[in-house]
C-alpha positions in Angstrom: -3.2 18.0 21.9 -2.6 14.1 21.4 -4.9 11.8 23.3 -2.7 9.5 25.6 -3.7 5.9 24.3 -4.6 4.5 27.4 -7.4 7.3 27.7 -8.2 6.8 23.7 -8.7 3.0 24.5 -11.2 4.3 27.4 -12.9 6.6 24.9 -13.7 4.3 22.8 -14.7 1.5 25.0 -17.3 4.2 26.0 -18.1 4.6 22.4 -18.6 1.0 21.6 -20.5 0.8 24.7 -23.7 3.7 23.9 -23.7 2.2 20.2 -24.0 -1.8 21.3 -27.1 -0.2 24.0 -28.9 1.9 21.6 -28.1 0.7 18.1 -28.3 -3.0 19.1 -30.1 -3.8 21.8 -27.0 -5.0 24.1 -26.0 -4.4 27.2 -22.7 -3.9 27.4 -22.0 -5.6 30.9 -22.8 -8.4 29.2 -20.7 -8.1 26.1 -16.7 -8.7 26.5 -14.4 -5.8 26.0 -11.4 -5.7 25.0 -8.9 -2.9 23.5 -6.8 -3.7 20.4 -3.6 -2.0 18.5 -6.6 -1.2 15.7 -9.3 0.1 17.9 -11.8 -1.9 20.5 -13.9 -4.9 20.1 -16.8 -6.0 21.5 -18.3 -9.5 22.0 -21.5 -11.2 22.8 -22.0 -14.9 21.7 -21.2 -15.0 18.6 -21.0 -11.6 17.1 -18.3 -9.4 17.5 -17.9 -5.6 17.2 -14.7 -4.0 16.0 -14.5 0.1 16.3 -11.4 1.6 14.7 -11.3 5.2 14.4 -7.5 4.8 12.7 -7.2 6.9 9.4 -4.4 3.9 8.3 -6.2 2.8 5.1 -4.7 -0.6 6.2 -6.4 -1.1 9.4 -8.7 -3.7 7.8 -6.0 -6.3 7.6 -5.0 -5.7 11.1 -8.5 -6.2 12.0 -8.3 -9.8 9.5 -5.2 -11.0 11.6 -7.2 -10.4 15.0 -10.5 -12.3 13.4 -8.5 -15.3 12.4 -6.6 -15.4 15.6 -9.9 -15.4 17.0 -11.6 -17.8 15.5 -14.3 -15.0 15.0 -16.7 -14.7 11.3 -19.9 -12.8 12.5 -18.1 -9.3 12.4 -19.6 -5.7 12.7 -17.1 -3.2 11.7 -17.2 0.5 12.9 -14.8 3.1 11.6 -14.9 6.7 11.1 -12.7 7.1 8.0 -12.6 5.5 5.0 -15.8 3.3 5.2 -16.5 3.1 1.7 -13.3 2.0 1.0 -13.5 -0.8 3.8 -16.5 -1.7 2.6 -15.6 -2.4 -1.1 -12.4 -5.1 0.3 -14.6 -6.4 2.9 -17.1 -7.3 0.3 -14.3 -9.4 -1.4 -12.4 -10.4 1.3 -15.2 -11.3 4.3 -18.2 -10.9 2.4 -20.6 -12.3 6.0 -18.6 -8.9 7.3 -21.2 -5.8 8.1 -19.3 -2.3 8.1 -20.5 0.8 10.0 -19.4 4.5 9.6 -19.6 6.2 12.8 -19.7 9.9 13.3 -20.1 11.2 16.9 -23.2 9.4 17.7 -24.3 9.0 14.5 -23.9 5.1 13.1 -25.1 4.2 9.5 -25.0 0.9 7.4 -22.4 1.9 4.7 -22.6 1.0 1.4 -19.4 -0.1 -1.4 -17.6 2.7 -2.7 -16.7 2.2 -6.3 -12.8 1.8 -7.2 -11.9 5.2 -7.7 -11.2 6.5 -11.3 -7.5 6.9 -12.3 -5.8 10.4 -12.8 -5.7 12.0 -16.3 -2.2 11.7 -17.0 0.2 14.8 -17.8 0.8 14.7 -22.2 3.1 16.8 -24.0 5.7 16.4 -21.4 8.6 13.9 -23.9 11.3 16.0 -23.5 11.3 16.7 -19.9 11.0 12.5 -19.5 13.9 12.2 -22.1 15.8 14.8 -19.5 14.6 12.3 -16.3 16.5 9.2 -18.7 19.4 11.4 -19.8 20.1 11.8 -15.8 20.2 8.3 -14.8 16.5 7.8 -13.5 13.1 6.0 -14.9 10.6 7.7 -15.8 6.9 5.8 -14.2 3.5 6.9 -14.9 1.4 7.2 -11.6 -2.1 8.6 -10.7 -2.0 11.5 -13.6 1.8 12.1 -12.2 5.1 11.7 -14.0 7.8 10.8 -12.0 11.8 10.2 -12.2 12.1 7.7 -9.8 16.0 5.8 -8.8 15.1 2.3 -8.1 12.0 2.8 -6.7 12.7 5.6 -5.1 11.1 8.8 -6.2 13.8 11.3 -7.5 11.8 14.2 -8.9 8.5 14.8 -10.4 6.7 16.4 -13.1 4.0 19.3 -12.1 1.8 22.2 -13.5 4.0 25.4 -13.7 2.9 28.8 -14.4 3.9 28.4 -17.6 2.8 24.8 -18.5 5.0 21.6 -16.6 7.6 21.9 -14.8 10.2 18.7 -13.8 10.9 19.8 -9.5 13.5 17.8 -8.3 14.1 16.1 -5.2 13.5 13.4 -2.6 9.8 14.1 -1.4 7.2 17.6 -1.5 9.8 19.3 1.1 13.1 18.3 -0.8 11.5 19.7 -4.0 9.9 22.9 -2.6 13.6 23.7 -1.3 14.9 23.5 -4.0 12.9 25.3 -6.6 12.9 28.2 -3.4 16.6 28.2 -3.3 17.9 27.5 -7.1 15.1 28.9 -9.1 17.0 29.9 -12.1 18.7 26.2 -11.9 17.7 24.1 -15.3 15.9 21.3 -14.2 18.0 18.8 -16.1 20.6 19.6 -13.9 18.9 20.1 -10.7 17.6 15.9 -11.4 21.0 14.8 -12.3 22.2 16.1 -8.8 19.3 14.6 -7.3 20.2 10.8 -9.2 24.0 11.2 -8.0 23.2 12.0 -4.3 20.8 8.7 -4.5 22.1 6.1 -6.9 24.7 4.9 -4.3 22.1 4.3 -1.7 19.9 2.5 -3.8 22.8 -0.1 -4.9 22.8 -3.7 -3.5 24.4 -4.0 -0.3 25.3 -0.6 0.1 25.7 0.7 4.0 22.2 1.0 6.1 21.2 4.9 4.6 17.5 6.8 4.7 17.5 6.8 1.6 17.4 3.6 0.9 15.3 2.4 4.2 11.9 3.8 1.6 10.0 2.8 -0.6 11.4 -0.4 -0.1 8.1 -2.7 -2.2 8.3 0.0 -4.9 12.4 -0.9 -4.8 11.9 -4.7 -5.5 9.2 -3.9 -8.0 12.0 -1.8 -9.9 13.9 -5.0 -9.7 11.0 -6.8 -11.7 10.6 -4.4 -13.9 14.1 -4.7 -14.9 13.7 -8.4 -14.7 10.6 -10.0 -15.0 11.7 -13.4 -14.9 12.2 -12.2 -11.1 8.3 -13.2 -11.0 8.3 -15.8 -13.6 6.5 -13.4 -16.2 7.6 -12.0 -20.0 7.0 -9.0 -19.3 5.5 -6.3 -16.4 4.2 -2.7 -16.5 3.8 -0.9 -13.5 -0.1 -0.6 -11.7 -1.2 2.3 -9.9 -1.9 1.8 -5.7 -5.7 1.7 -4.8 -5.6 4.3 -3.5 -3.4 6.5 -5.2 -0.9 7.4 -3.1 0.9 11.3 -3.0 4.0 11.5 -0.8 6.9 9.1 0.0 5.0 8.6 3.2 2.2 7.2 2.3 3.8 3.2 2.2 1.9 1.0 -0.2 3.1 -2.4 -1.9 4.8 -1.8 -5.4 2.5 -3.9 -8.6 2.6 -4.3 -11.8 0.5 -6.3 -14.7 2.9 -9.0 -16.2 2.2 -12.1 -18.5 3.1 -15.6 -18.1 2.4 -17.9 -21.6 -1.5 -16.6 -21.9 -2.4 -16.1 -18.3 -2.6 -12.6 -16.8 -0.5 -12.2 -13.8 -0.5 -10.0 -11.1 3.0 -9.2 -9.5 2.5 -7.3 -6.0 5.8 -6.2 -4.4 5.8 -5.9 -0.1 8.2 -5.9 2.6 8.1 -6.0 6.0 5.0 -6.4 7.9 2.5 -4.5 5.6 -1.1 -5.4 6.8 -2.2 -3.2 3.6 -0.6 -5.8 1.7 -4.3 -8.2 1.4 -6.6 -5.8 1.0 -5.0 -3.4 -1.6 -4.2 -6.5 -3.1 -7.9 -6.9 -3.6 -8.8 -3.7 -5.0 -5.6 -4.6 -7.4 -7.9 -8.0 -8.6 -10.6 -6.3 -8.9 -9.3 -3.7 -11.4 -6.9 -5.7 -13.1 -9.2 -9.4 -13.3 -5.8 -11.1 -13.4 -6.0 -15.0 -13.6 -2.9 -15.5 -10.8 -1.6 -12.6 -8.3 2.7 -13.4 -7.6 3.9 -12.0 -4.5 7.4 -10.9 -4.4 8.4 -10.9 -1.0 12.0 -11.3 1.5 11.1 -15.2 2.8 11.7 -13.7 6.3 8.6 -11.0 5.4 6.8 -14.0 4.7 4.7 -14.2 8.1 2.0 -17.1 8.9 -0.5 -14.4 9.0 0.3 -13.2 5.3 0.3 -16.5 4.2 -3.4 -17.2 6.3 -5.1 -13.8 4.9 -3.8 -14.4 0.8 -6.5 -17.1 1.2 -9.3 -14.4 1.1 -8.0 -12.8 -2.1 -10.6 -14.1 -5.2 -7.8 -15.2 -7.2 -5.1 -18.1 -6.5 -1.8 -16.6 -4.6 2.1 -17.9 -5.3 4.6 -16.5 -3.3 8.0 -15.5 -4.4 11.0 -15.4 -2.5 13.6 -12.5 -2.9 16.9 -11.8 -1.9 16.8 -7.9 -0.8 19.0 -6.0 -2.3 19.6 -3.9 0.7 20.0 -7.1 2.5 23.2 -8.7 -0.4 25.8 -7.5 -1.5 25.0 -9.2 -4.4 21.4 -8.3 -5.1 20.7 -11.9 -5.7 17.1 -13.2 -6.0 15.4 -16.5 -6.3 14.1 -16.1 -9.7 10.7 -17.2 -10.9 12.1 -20.3 -10.3 11.6 -21.1 -6.7 7.8 -20.2 -6.5 5.9 -21.5 -3.6 1.9 -22.4 -3.9 0.2 -20.5 -0.9 -3.9 -21.2 -2.2 
């Protein structure tokens, strides 16, 4: 049974109080304690302890926004999940912070977790890839998976079958599994063509609101950049894996690509909405690809002051590229590479 939010906050505050007393020698009655969207906070003099039990990889972004708004630099971040990843990202973004892992009543300082290695790609599937293209979808290699996408939305993927790689059609795992169960003898080429025909009208510029055009919008923007790299002011662009890898549609992540502008390597990151994971994940992408510059492609209305503040923590200069997203524009227009605004 899920614990109601008020009770959870009370339990987290009680645990943080115990940690303050047992590990840091702080009387909890002398600390200022409060709850936040990501967990609980204790402040004592110049020092701040932030504790979060959230499983969301993006939690560090919310913590960074809070810290900037509250003017605190000396932070101990206490987390239950993804501790090594948060430590790696904090080392780049806020090196003065200390990250701790809590497990029950046990607290330990966390070492930086190295970047995950890329999964090996499925090979020998050229015929399947050709059928994906002939059905009107795009082939995307990511995290060791061969995916079929329509403007950033996965409509099928290549999986390991009993007799070798096979193409499963569908939007998401349950759709793919249902299709394979209900139509076991159907040719994969016909199945993927049907899914493309159902999805494509909803992934067009100006299409009426529909669940299929609310999914994977960051990847939709990336598909525009891959088709027309000039949007981001680069001459060519190739997609790159998110960090960590996402395996389901519910695992939202910015859509990223590496491009070239003259002799400069450019990391292009496409994002929409309030994405608290944007800056922490971009820090990992910088660490992996070592670009000269980052260009963040996003709708102007989504470029919040908190986003502009957080990008200043990144280890590379950042330029914002405004784009009119296709789900809001009948023309699907964009500002293109000629309207780049410096963000630090």
